[in-house]
N, C-alpha and C positions, 0 to 999 in steps of 0.2 A: 151143520147137522141139526135139523129141526125135527122134533118129534111131536106129532099131534096127540094130545092127551085128553081130548074132549070125551072119549069113551070111558076113561077111568075117573073123571072128575065127579061123576054122578054118584058113584058107589064107593063108600069107605071100604077099604080092603082090596079094591080092584087093582090089578097091576098090568103092566104092559112090558113085554120084552122088546129090546131093540138091538140092532147091530148095524154098523156102518163105518165109513172112513171119513176122517177129517183131514183135508189137505191144507198144510201150512207152508208158507214160503220160508226159504232160508232166512236167518235173522242174526243180528248181533245182540247178545244179551250180556250185560255187565262187562262189555268190552271184548267178549269172546264170540267168535263165529260159531253158529250152530247150523249144520246142514241137515235137512230132512231127506233121508234116502228113501223113505217110504211114507205113505200117509199114516196118520195115527189111527190104528184099528181100535174101535170102541164097541163094547157090547155090555149089556146089563139089563137092569129092570127098574122101572119107575112104578112106585106103589103109592096109592092114595091112603094116607094114614089119618085122615080127618081134615085138620086145618092145613096140613102140609103134604107135599109130595116128596117121598124119599127116593133118592137116586143111589143105587148100588151097582157098581160095574167094574170093568177092567179095561185097560188100554195098553197098547204096546206100539212102539215105533222104533225104527232103526235110524240112528243118528250118525253124523260125522262130526267129531269134536276135535279140538286141538289139545294135545298133551300139555299140561302145565309144567312139565319137567323138561321134556326134550323138544317141544314145540311142533312135533310131527302130527299130521292128521291121523285119526284112527276111527274105526267104526265101532259103535256100541249099541246093543239092543237095550232099550229101556222099557220096562214093564211096571205098571203102577195101578193101584186100585182107586176107584172113585166112590166116595161116600159124601153125599150132600143133601141138605134140606132145601126145598124150593117152596116159595110162597108168592102169592100175587101182590102182597104188600110188604114193604120194607119194615123190619123190626130193628130199631136202633139198639135195643137191649141184646140182640143176638146177631153179631156181625158175620156169623157163619151161614146165614141164610142167603140163598141166591134168589133174586126176584125174576119172575117171568110174567109175561102179559098174555092175555087172551087164552086160547085153548092150545097153544103150542109152546114148547120149550126148546130154546136154542142152546145146544150143548157146547158150542164153540168156546165161549168164555170160561165155562166151568172146566172143561177138559184142559184148556190152555193154562188155567191157574194151577191145577193139580200137576200138570206137566212141569211147570216152572219149579214147583215145590220138590219135585223128584229129581231134578238135575243134580248131579254130584257137585259138591262144592269144589273139590280138587279133582280135576279131570286128569287121569293117568292112563297112558296107553297100555301099561301092564304094571303089576305090583313091583316087578323087578326093574323098572325103568331107572337108568342111571343118570339121565338128564344130560345137561350140557356142561362142558368144562368152564368154570368161572373165569379162566384166564384167556383161553384162545377161542372158546365157543364151539369146539367140535362136539358132535353128538357122541357121547361115550357109549351108546348102545351099538354104534357102528364101527368105531375106531378107538384106539387108546393113544392118548397124547403123553408127552413128557413134561407138561407144564407143572403138574402137582409135585413131581419129584424135584424138578429144578427150583421151584418156588420154595419148597420146604428147606432145601439146602441153603439158598440165599437168605432165607428168613433167619436162620441161625446166626449169620455173621453180619447182616446188614441191620442198621438201626434206622428207624423212621427219623427223618431229619427234624421233625417237630419235637422229638424227644432227646436230641443231642444235648441241650442245656441241662436236662435232668441227669443224663449220663455223666456229664462233667461234675455236677454237684455231688452226686453219689460217689464218684471215683475220688474226688478231692477229700471226702470224709473217710476214705478207706473202706467203703462198702463194696461188696462184689456186685458187679452189674452183669 
């Protein structure tokens, strides 16, 4: 998504509205698949504020993510704002400045960076997601297993074989185990 800014570079205070779509391919980010069900819809304003161009805008996209608890795919609408400073020269003192060349600004990298920052850290299909059974792996949102009840009962009476020696020492000293 490239925006021609030649008309606002001449006048401080001049601005330009824009609107468009940015198409991204499905990707794997931090080991998790992210599917783009729609292009990223981007709209906003570019304003010449003197030495910089300010970007203010909004973006939205419908994604397919994988639940971090039950591993099922789910759809999620993600909306986020864009606020960035753009300059023709890199400023090592201000790492938040995006550099552009010529009379056009390519918004792809800017939108993509803000998109990555807005991705949820823990992706859940719903706040009530119960996840997978840690013993048999069944999806607890779809079925109820007996593993937890059986394991809790066995845990009361079974001792981890690595702790048998400790149990013998404590029992020999007359302590309750």
